[in-house]
C-alpha positions in Angstrom: 76.4 -40.5 -74.2 73.3 -39.3 -76.0 71.1 -36.8 -74.3 67.9 -38.1 -72.5 64.6 -37.8 -74.3 63.1 -35.8 -71.5 65.7 -33.0 -71.3 65.9 -32.8 -75.1 62.1 -32.0 -75.2 62.1 -29.3 -72.3 61.1 -26.1 -73.9 60.7 -24.0 -70.6 63.2 -21.3 -70.2 65.2 -21.5 -66.9 64.6 -17.8 -66.3 60.9 -18.3 -66.5 61.1 -21.1 -64.0 63.1 -18.9 -61.7 60.6 -16.0 -62.1 57.7 -18.4 -61.2 59.5 -19.5 -58.2 60.2 -16.0 -57.0 56.5 -15.0 -57.5 55.4 -18.1 -55.6 57.9 -17.3 -52.9 56.6 -13.8 -52.6 53.1 -15.0 -52.3 54.1 -17.4 -49.5 56.0 -14.5 -47.9 52.9 -12.3 -48.0 50.9 -15.1 -46.4 53.6 -15.6 -43.8 53.7 -11.9 -43.0 50.0 -11.7 -42.9 49.8 -14.8 -40.6 52.6 -13.3 -38.4 50.6 -10.0 -38.2 47.4 -11.7 -37.3 48.8 -14.3 -34.9 51.7 -12.5 -33.4 51.6 -8.7 -33.8 47.7 -8.3 -33.6 46.9 -11.7 -32.1 45.4 -10.2 -28.9 43.2 -7.9 -30.9 41.8 -10.7 -33.1 41.4 -13.0 -30.2 39.4 -10.3 -28.4 37.2 -9.8 -31.4 36.7 -13.6 -31.8 35.7 -13.8 -28.2 33.4 -10.8 -28.6 31.7 -12.4 -31.6 31.5 -15.7 -29.6 30.1 -14.1 -26.4 26.9 -12.1 -26.1 25.6 -10.1 -23.2 21.9 -10.4 -22.5 20.2 -7.9 -20.2 17.7 -9.5 -17.8 14.8 -7.3 -17.1 14.1 -6.6 -13.4 10.6 -6.7 -11.8 9.3 -3.2 -11.2 8.2 -2.3 -7.6 4.5 -2.2 -6.6 2.7 0.9 -5.3 0.1 0.6 -2.5 -2.1 2.9 -0.6 -1.8 3.1 3.2 -4.2 0.2 3.7 -2.4 -2.1 1.2 -4.7 -1.5 -1.7 -2.7 -1.9 -5.0 -2.4 1.3 -7.0 0.3 0.1 -9.5 1.4 -3.5 -10.2 2.8 -5.8 -12.8 0.6 -8.2 -14.8 1.3 -10.8 -17.4 1.1 -9.9 -21.1 1.1 -12.7 -23.7 3.0 -12.2 -26.9 3.2 -14.5 -29.9 6.8 -14.9 -31.0 8.6 -16.7 -33.8 12.1 -18.3 -33.7 12.8 -18.5 -37.4 15.6 -21.1 -37.1 13.1 -23.6 -35.6 10.5 -23.3 -38.3 10.0 -26.3 -40.6 12.1 -26.6 -43.8 9.1 -27.1 -45.9 7.6 -23.8 -47.1 4.2 -25.4 -47.4 4.3 -26.3 -43.7 5.2 -22.8 -42.8 2.3 -21.4 -44.8 0.0 -23.8 -43.0 1.2 -22.5 -39.6 0.7 -18.9 -40.8 -2.9 -19.6 -41.8 -3.8 -21.4 -38.6 -2.0 -18.7 -36.5 -4.0 -15.9 -38.1 -7.2 -17.3 -36.7 -6.0 -16.6 -33.1 -4.3 -13.2 -33.4 -5.3 -9.9 -34.8 -2.5 -9.8 -37.4 -3.2 -10.4 -41.1 -1.5 -13.2 -43.1 0.2 -10.7 -45.3 0.4 -6.9 -45.3 2.8 -4.1 -46.2 6.4 -5.1 -46.8 9.2 -4.2 -44.4 11.4 -1.5 -45.9 13.7 1.2 -44.6 10.9 3.6 -45.0 8.4 1.2 -43.3 10.6 -0.6 -40.7 9.5 -3.4 -38.4 8.7 -2.2 -34.9 7.5 -4.9 -32.5 3.9 -4.4 -31.4 3.6 -1.1 -33.2 4.1 -1.3 -37.0 1.5 -2.8 -39.4 3.1 -5.8 -41.1 1.7 -9.3 -41.9 2.7 -12.6 -40.3 4.5 -13.6 -43.5 6.6 -10.4 -43.5 7.5 -10.7 -39.8 8.6 -14.3 -40.2 10.7 -13.3 -43.3 12.3 -10.5 -41.2 13.1 -13.0 -38.5 14.7 -15.4 -41.0 16.9 -12.7 -42.4 17.9 -10.7 -39.3 17.6 -12.8 -36.2 17.0 -16.5 -36.9 17.8 -17.6 -33.4 16.1 -14.8 -31.6 12.4 -14.4 -30.7 10.7 -11.9 -32.9 7.3 -10.6 -31.8 4.4 -11.3 -34.2 1.5 -10.2 -31.9 1.5 -8.5 -28.5 -0.9 -8.6 -25.6 -3.3 -11.3 -26.9 -5.9 -12.6 -24.6 -5.1 -15.4 -22.2 -7.4 -18.0 -23.8 -5.8 -17.7 -27.2 -2.4 -17.7 -25.6 -3.2 -21.0 -24.0 -4.4 -22.5 -27.3 -1.3 -21.4 -29.2 0.9 -22.8 -26.4 -0.9 -26.1 -26.7 -0.3 -26.2 -30.4 3.4 -25.4 -30.1 4.3 -29.1 -30.7 2.6 -28.9 -34.1 3.8 -25.4 -34.9 7.6 -25.5 -34.4 9.1 -22.0 -34.2 6.0 -20.5 -32.7 5.7 -19.9 -29.0 4.2 -17.7 -26.3 6.4 -15.1 -24.5 5.2 -13.8 -21.2 6.3 -10.3 -20.2 5.2 -8.0 -17.5 3.4 -4.8 -18.1 2.2 -2.1 -15.8 -1.4 -2.2 -14.6 -3.2 0.5 -12.5 -6.2 -1.0 -10.7 -7.4 2.4 -9.6 -6.9 4.0 -13.0 -7.9 7.6 -13.4 -8.7 7.9 -9.7 -5.0 8.1 -8.8 -3.4 8.7 -12.2 -2.3 12.3 -11.3 -0.4 10.9 -8.3 0.9 7.6 -9.7 1.7 8.7 -13.2 2.5 6.3 -16.0 5.4 4.6 -17.9 6.8 5.3 -21.3 9.7 4.3 -23.6 13.2 5.5 -22.9 13.8 8.7 -24.8 16.8 9.4 -26.9 17.8 12.1 -24.4 18.0 9.6 -21.6 19.2 6.6 -23.6 22.9 6.8 -22.7 22.0 7.1 -19.0 19.8 4.0 -18.9 21.8 1.8 -21.3 24.9 2.4 -19.0 22.8 1.0 -16.2 21.9 -2.1 -18.2 18.4 -1.2 -19.4 17.3 -1.9 -23.0 15.7 1.0 -24.9 13.3 -1.0 -26.9 12.3 -3.2 -24.0 12.3 -1.3 -20.8 10.0 1.6 -19.8 10.5 4.4 -17.4 8.3 6.7 -15.3 6.9 9.7 -17.2 4.9 11.4 -14.4 3.9 11.2 -10.7 5.5 8.7 -8.3 6.5 6.5 -11.3 8.8 9.3 -12.4 9.9 10.7 -9.0 10.9 7.3 -7.6 12.1 5.8 -10.9 15.4 4.6 -9.5 13.7 2.9 -6.6 10.9 1.3 -8.5 12.8 0.2 -11.5 15.3 -2.1 -9.7 18.6 -3.2 -11.4 18.8 -5.3 -14.6 20.6 -8.7 -14.4 23.2 -10.0 -16.9 23.6 -13.2 -18.7 26.8 -13.8 -20.8 26.3 -16.6 -23.3 28.4 -18.3 -26.0 26.9 -18.3 -29.5 27.7 -20.0 -32.8 28.2 -18.2 -36.1 24.5 -18.2 -36.7 23.8 -16.6 -33.3 22.4 -19.6 -31.6 23.0 -19.8 -27.9 25.3 -22.7 -27.0 25.9 -22.3 -23.3 26.4 -19.7 -20.5 29.9 -18.5 -20.5 29.9 -17.2 -16.9 27.4 -17.5 -14.0 24.2 -15.5 -14.5 23.8 -12.3 -12.5 20.1 -12.2 -11.6 18.2 -8.9 -11.8 17.4 -7.0 -8.6 13.7 -6.3 -8.2 12.5 -2.8 -7.6 11.4 -1.6 -4.2 7.7 -1.2 -3.2 6.1 2.0 -2.1 3.3 2.4 0.4 1.7 5.8 0.0 -0.2 7.8 2.6 -3.3 7.8 0.5 -6.6 6.3 1.7 -8.2 5.1 -1.6 -11.6 5.1 0.1 -11.3 8.8 0.9 -9.8 9.5 -2.5 -12.8 7.9 -4.2 -15.2 9.8 -1.9 -13.5 13.1 -2.5 -13.5 12.6 -6.3 -17.2 11.7 -6.3 -18.0 14.7 -4.2 -16.0 17.1 -6.4 -17.6 15.8 -9.6 -21.0 15.8 -8.1 -20.8 19.4 -7.0 -19.3 20.5 -10.3 -22.0 18.7 -12.2 -24.8 20.2 -10.2 -23.5 23.7 -10.5 -22.9 23.4 -14.3 -26.5 22.0 -14.6 -27.7 25.0 -12.6 -25.8 27.5 -14.8 -27.0 25.6 -17.9 -23.4 25.6 -19.3 -20.0 24.1 -18.7 -18.9 26.9 -16.4 -16.8 25.1 -13.8 -14.2 23.2 -15.9 -11.7 21.9 -13.3 -11.2 21.4 -9.6 -9.0 20.1 -6.8 -9.6 18.5 -3.4 -6.7 17.7 -1.0 -7.0 16.2 2.4 -4.0 16.1 4.8 -3.3 15.2 8.4 -2.0 18.6 9.6 -0.1 17.1 12.5 2.0 14.7 10.4 1.9 16.1 6.9 0.5 12.9 5.4 -1.6 13.4 2.3 -4.8 11.4 2.7 -6.5 12.3 -0.6 -5.4 14.3 -3.6 -7.9 14.8 -6.4 -7.2 16.7 -9.6 -9.9 17.1 -12.2 -9.9 16.6 -15.1 -7.5 13.7 -15.2 -6.6 10.9 -17.6 -6.6 7.1 -17.8 -3.1 5.9 -17.1 -4.0 2.3 -18.1 -4.2 3.5 -21.7 -0.5 4.2 -21.4 0.5 0.9 -19.9 1.7 -0.9 -23.0 2.0 1.7 -25.7 1.2 5.4 -25.4 -1.5 6.0 -28.1 -0.4 9.1 -30.1 -4.0 10.2 -30.7 -4.9 10.0 -27.0 -1.7 11.8 -25.9 -2.3 14.6 -28.4 -5.9 14.8 -27.3 -4.8 15.3 -23.7 -2.2 17.9 -24.7 -4.7 19.8 -26.7 -7.2 20.1 -23.8 -6.9 23.6 -22.4 -7.7 22.2 -18.9 -4.4 20.4 -19.0 -5.5 17.0 -17.7 -1.9 15.6 -17.7 -1.0 18.1 -15.0 -1.7 17.3 -11.3 -3.2 20.7 -10.5 -3.1 20.0 -6.8 0.6 20.6 -6.8 1.3 22.0 -10.3 -1.3 24.7 -11.0 -0.3 28.2 -10.0 -3.5 30.1 -9.2 -4.6 33.4 -7.7 -5.1 32.6 -4.0 -7.8 35.2 -3.1 -9.0 35.5 0.4 -7.5 32.3 1.7 -4.2 34.2 1.5 -5.5 36.5 4.3 -4.2 34.1 6.9 -0.7 35.3 6.0 -1.8 39.0 6.2 -3.4 38.3 9.6 -0.4 36.5 11.0 1.9 39.4 10.1 -0.4 42.2 11.1 -0.9 40.8 14.6 2.7 39.7 15.2 4.1 43.1 14.0 1.6 45.1 16.1 -0.1 46.7 13.0 -3.4 46.1 14.9 -4.4 44.5 18.1 -7.1 41.8 18.4 -9.4 44.1 20.2 -8.9 47.1 17.9 -12.0 48.1 16.0 -11.6 49.2 12.4 -14.4 50.8 10.3 -15.1 48.9 7.1 -17.3 50.8 4.7 -18.4 49.3 1.3 -15.4 50.9 -0.3 -12.4 52.9 0.5 -10.5 55.6 -1.4 -6.7 55.2 -1.1 -3.7 56.8 -2.8 -1.8 54.6 -5.2 1.8 55.8 -4.8 4.9 54.6 -6.6 7.5 56.6 -4.6 7.4 58.2 -1.1 7.1 61.7 -2.6 4.4 60.6 -5.1 1.1 62.4 -4.2 -0.7 59.3 -5.5 -3.8 58.8 -7.6 -7.1 58.0 -6.1 -8.1 54.4 -6.4 -11.2 52.7 -5.1 -11.0 49.4 -3.2 -14.3 47.7 -2.6 -15.5 45.0 -0.2 -17.3 41.9 -1.3 -20.4 42.8 0.7 -22.2 45.7 -1.0 -23.2 47.4 2.2 -19.9 46.8 4.0 -19.4 45.4 7.4 -19.3 48.5 9.6 -17.0 48.2 12.6 -15.0 45.0 13.0 -12.4 43.8 15.5 -9.9 41.2 14.4 -12.1 38.1 15.0 -14.9 39.9 13.0 -12.5 40.7 10.2 -11.4 37.1 10.0 -14.9 35.6 10.3 -16.4 37.8 7.7 -13.3 38.0 5.4 -13.7 41.7 4.9 -11.6 43.0 2.0 -11.6 46.6 3.3 -10.4 45.3 6.7 -7.5 43.5 5.2 -6.6 46.2 2.7 -5.9 48.4 5.7 -3.9 45.6 7.5 -1.7 45.1 4.5 -1.2 48.6 3.1 -2.5 50.9 5.9 -4.6 54.0 5.5 -2.5 57.0 6.7 -5.5 59.1 5.6 -8.5 58.6 3.4 -7.6 60.5 0.2 -8.7 64.0 0.1 -10.2 64.2 3.6 -7.2 64.9 5.7 -8.6 62.7 8.3 -6.0 60.3 9.9 -6.7 56.7 9.2 -7.3 54.0 11.8 -4.3 51.9 10.6 -1.6 54.5 9.8 1.1 51.9 8.9 0.1 48.7 7.3 2.2 45.6 7.1 3.9 46.5 3.8 4.8 44.2 1.0 8.2 43.0 2.4 6.6 41.9 5.7 3.7 40.4 3.8 6.2 38.3 1.9 8.1 37.0 4.8 5.0 35.9 6.7 3.6 34.2 3.6 6.8 32.3 3.1 6.7 31.3 6.7 3.3 29.6 6.0 4.7 27.7 3.0 4.1 30.1 0.1 6.5 31.1 -2.6 8.7 28.0 -2.7 8.7 24.3 -3.3 7.3 22.3 -0.4 9.2 19.2 -1.4 6.4 16.7 -1.9 7.4 13.6 -3.8 5.8 14.6 -7.1 7.8 16.0 -10.1 5.0 18.4 -11.2 5.3 20.6 -8.1 5.4 24.3 -8.7 6.6 27.1 -6.4 4.1 29.9 -7.0 4.8 33.6 -6.7 5.0 35.9 -3.7 5.8 39.2 -5.4 8.2 41.9 -4.3 9.3 45.2 -5.8 12.5 43.5 -7.3 10.4 40.7 -8.8 8.0 43.2 -10.4 10.8 45.2 -12.0 12.4 42.1 -13.5 9.1 40.5 -14.6 7.1 43.5 -15.7 9.7 46.4 -15.9 7.7 48.5 -13.5 8.1 49.9 -10.0 6.0 48.6 -7.1 3.1 50.7 -5.9 1.1 51.0 -2.7 -1.9 49.7 -4.8 0.0 46.5 -5.4 0.4 46.1 -1.7 -3.3 46.5 -1.1 -4.4 43.8 -3.5 -1.6 41.5 -2.5 -2.9 41.7 1.1 -6.1 39.9 0.0 -4.3 37.4 -2.2 -4.9 39.1 -5.6 -2.6 40.9 -8.0 0.6 39.0 -8.7 0.1 36.4 -5.9 -0.1 32.8 -7.2 -0.1 29.6 -5.3 -0.7 25.9 -5.7 -3.7 24.3 -3.9 -1.2 22.4 -1.8 0.5 25.6 -0.6 -2.8 27.1 0.3 -3.7 23.9 2.3 -0.3 24.0 4.1 -0.9 27.6 5.2 -4.1 26.5 7.0 -2.5 23.2 8.2 0.3 25.3 9.8 -2.2 27.4 11.7 -4.2 24.4 12.7 -1.0 22.7 14.0 -0.2 25.6 16.3 2.4 27.1 13.9 4.2 23.9 12.9 4.8 23.6 9.2 5.1 19.9 8.5 6.8 18.4 5.5 3.9 17.3 3.2 4.5 13.7 2.1 2.7 11.1 0.1 5.0 8.3 1.2 4.1 6.1 4.2 7.0 3.6 3.8 9.3 1.9 1.3 9.9 -1.8 1.4 12.1 -4.3 -0.5 10.7 -7.0 -2.8 10.2 -9.3 0.3 8.2 -6.7 2.1 10.8 -5.7 4.7 10.6 -2.0 5.5 13.6 -0.1 4.2 12.5 3.4 4.9 9.7 4.0 7.5 7.7 7.1 7.6 8.6 9.7 10.3 6.8 13.0 10.5 9.2 15.8 9.6 8.7 19.4 10.7 10.1 22.1 8.4 9.8 24.7 11.1 7.7 26.0 13.9 7.0 29.7 13.4 6.5 30.2 17.2 9.9 28.6 18.0 12.2 28.9 14.9 13.1 32.5 13.8 12.0 32.4 10.2 10.5 36.0 10.0 12.9 38.5 8.3 13.3 42.0 9.8 13.5 44.9 7.4 14.4 48.5 7.9 11.6 50.9 7.1 9.3 48.2 5.8 6.2 50.4 5.2 7.9 52.8 2.8 5.6 53.8 -0.1 6.4 52.2 -3.4 7.4 48.9 -1.7 10.1 47.6 0.6 13.2 49.1 -0.8 14.5 48.9 2.7 17.4 46.5 3.4 17.2 43.3 5.3 18.7 43.8 8.8 19.9 40.2 9.0 17.8 39.7 12.1 14.9 37.1 12.3 12.1 36.7 14.8 9.4 34.2 15.7 5.7 34.5 15.8 4.1 34.8 19.2 2.0 31.7 20.1 -1.0 33.9 21.0 -1.1 35.2 17.4 -1.7 31.7 16.0 -4.3 31.1 18.7 -6.3 34.3 17.8 -6.2 33.3 14.1 -7.5 29.8 15.0 -10.3 31.5 16.9 -11.1 33.7 13.9 -11.3 30.6 11.6 -13.6 28.9 14.1 -16.0 31.9 14.3 -16.0 31.9 10.4 -17.8 28.5 10.7 -20.0 29.3 13.7 -21.2 32.8 12.7 -19.3 34.0 9.6 -18.8 33.2 6.0 -19.1 29.4 6.5 -22.0 29.4 8.9 -24.5 28.1 6.5 -22.1 25.6 4.9 -21.3 23.8 8.1 -24.6 24.1 9.9 -25.4 21.1 12.0 -22.3 19.2 11.0 -21.7 17.8 14.5 -17.9 18.3 14.4 -16.0 21.3 15.6 -14.7 22.8 12.4 -12.6 25.9 11.6 -12.2 27.3 8.2 -11.6 30.1 5.7 -13.2 31.0 2.3 -11.7 32.5 -0.7 -13.0 34.1 -3.9 -10.2 34.9 -6.3 -10.7 37.1 -9.3 -8.8 36.0 -12.4 -8.3 36.8 -16.1 -6.3 34.1 -17.9 -6.1 33.2 -21.5 -9.0 30.8 -21.4 -11.3 33.4 -19.7 -10.2 36.1 -22.1 -11.0 34.0 -25.1 -14.5 33.5 -23.8 -15.0 37.2 -23.2 -15.2 36.8 -19.4 -12.6 39.4 -18.5 -14.9 42.4 -18.1 -13.3 45.3 -16.2 -14.8 45.6 -12.7 -16.5 42.2 -13.1 -13.9 39.6 -13.6 -14.8 35.9 -13.2 -13.6 34.3 -10.0 -12.4 30.9 -8.7 -13.9 29.4 -5.6 -11.7 28.3 -2.6 -12.5 26.9 0.8 -10.3 25.4 3.4 -11.1 23.9 6.8 -9.8 21.6 9.5 -11.3 19.4 12.2 -11.7 18.8 15.0 -10.9 22.3 16.1 -9.1 21.4 19.4 -7.1 18.5 18.0 -7.1 18.6 14.2 -6.9 15.2 12.4 -7.7 16.4 8.9 -7.4 19.6 6.9 -9.1 20.0 3.5 -8.9 22.5 0.7 -11.2 22.6 -2.3 -10.8 24.6 -5.5 -13.3 25.1 -8.3 -12.1 26.9 -11.5 -14.5 29.7 -12.4 -16.7 28.6 -9.5 -17.5 32.0 -8.2 -18.3 32.4 -4.5 -16.0 30.2 -2.4 -18.4 29.4 0.5 -21.2 28.5 -1.8 -19.4 26.3 -4.4 -16.2 25.1 -2.7 -17.6 25.0 0.8 -19.9 22.0 0.4 -17.0 20.1 -1.2 -14.9 20.6 1.9 -17.8 19.8 4.3 -18.7 16.5 2.6 -15.0 15.5 2.4 -14.5 16.1 6.1 -17.7 14.1 6.8 -16.4 11.3 4.6 -13.2 11.2 6.6 -14.9 10.9 9.9 -17.3 8.3 8.6 -14.3 6.2 7.5 -12.7 6.7 10.9 -15.8 5.4 12.6 -15.9 2.3 10.3 -12.2 1.6 11.0 -12.7 2.1 14.7 -15.6 -0.3 14.8 -13.5 -2.8 12.9 -10.7 -2.4 15.4 -8.3 -0.8 12.9 -5.9 1.9 13.9 
């Protein structure tokens, strides 16, 4: 049989066919192995990744809690902000139509049609960066076609309504409504309420773990907004959605978890008294600066408290800032301006400024001297214009003569305790604090051989609230300094001297305190020795207004009942209290507090505050303070002249004397004489308090 034509013309070598088959088989084998690996070995991993790509978690922003004053006046709230956004996937296909939308849109928003290109060096940051509408839309098309991209933020409501009406003609363009913080009382309460800012990189992990979004959510940066961040912020909700390959949402994959709104805070502040106190402070500062013909008094503080409950009724710190300017974006220039101001307006000085206390500190010296028997109420002490005492560093140190002068050039003559308190004689209190075993060089025994000594001065000061955090709900609170020999060695590398004790006894030297601490010392005396926990919180409610945490007055301690006074061995040793603590503690005798109250009352009726409170019509008790200082600011202005340092003005008072409802402290930086400058501020604030009480009483309000 003859061979077939087909096979006779087959020129392909069988080996080549075999090789091709082997290669083809290997290729199929590789595909099979790969498919086996994907579907069997790593199937779960790829399925998980597919699900992850298909599902997207969306954080739902919670509503931040509102802050009120004690009468329901809003201090911080949420208001609507209108943003123009583009969803690029919904824009028309025709580029000409898109350009028409851009041109029309530019008439209603403060964003140019075209501006700088978006690059890695000039990235797009919603609401902040300077890019044109065209560039932002292009960015949306390339990076997030199915997500809303902000073109303009915080436009006015009228333009927002116009754009919303034109949404049918402008596909892809819409109005997004978001909440931003608003502070109706602005700078009046900024130092207390604080402000919000973006989540910093240092806190990013903490907040993202809780469901917050770094480029969306804001957190408290100061004041109550910061202190109660976890309460005010609420809890973000969660929405898990299924998306297609382009990122478009198809449906919810699981039920939505709604956000939990933040809780509301009612403060103890009375906005009316706050406004009155601020006006009074600024009025007095303005008048005195006009009198001096220069900006001499640069800052000040007024605080009013109910001494029986610890409720802060007003807290003014000047200068301050406008927290509404921080509500949406913190302007860099404004923040830098505030930081550059040497008066530190961002600091709530009422709780954060550590200042020389001056004579208002004498309440501590008086409390200790009477309770320890250093003097008796009836004992008369001679108070010349100045006294020469030995400044000793050790018990065997003969000491160097040092002159300690009184504030009154001619001195006060002979004073008993009430007279010493009412006239605030420095020489009187030098002897109470450091003693005068003998006037140097005379050999004549002194009238107060053993003074209180620095260790006992310290324990009585701390019993009145000095030298530690009081625990008020403000993050800026400082603790001040009540010095001791150990503290001085650590801080200054020097031993304590008797001279240090003398000046500490009148609130000078190393003593520093916050205005709140000074006020609490007087409030404790006014409240018969009970140191109340100062608070600015009246109650906390949930979003529906139901009270979660009601206010209950909390007493830290009662010095006449609770043993808070340390006992030292040999507390009056020269060079400071190197003596050991005995471990024992005592209380303050109730009559001691009563005598100090009487001294503060006489200060108003016939002492340093007599002219200030003349014809006030309310029984007031008080204490003045003039505190010498030499800080960096004063030194730069050449004010730190030896023997003639500038001074701050202090005054504190409470009323009514028999049943105190309000205690007030006023501070004026570089104000000079306390009774003259700070005294009228306190008087007018007390009068404002009782005027408001009369108004409320007539209106039938509690």
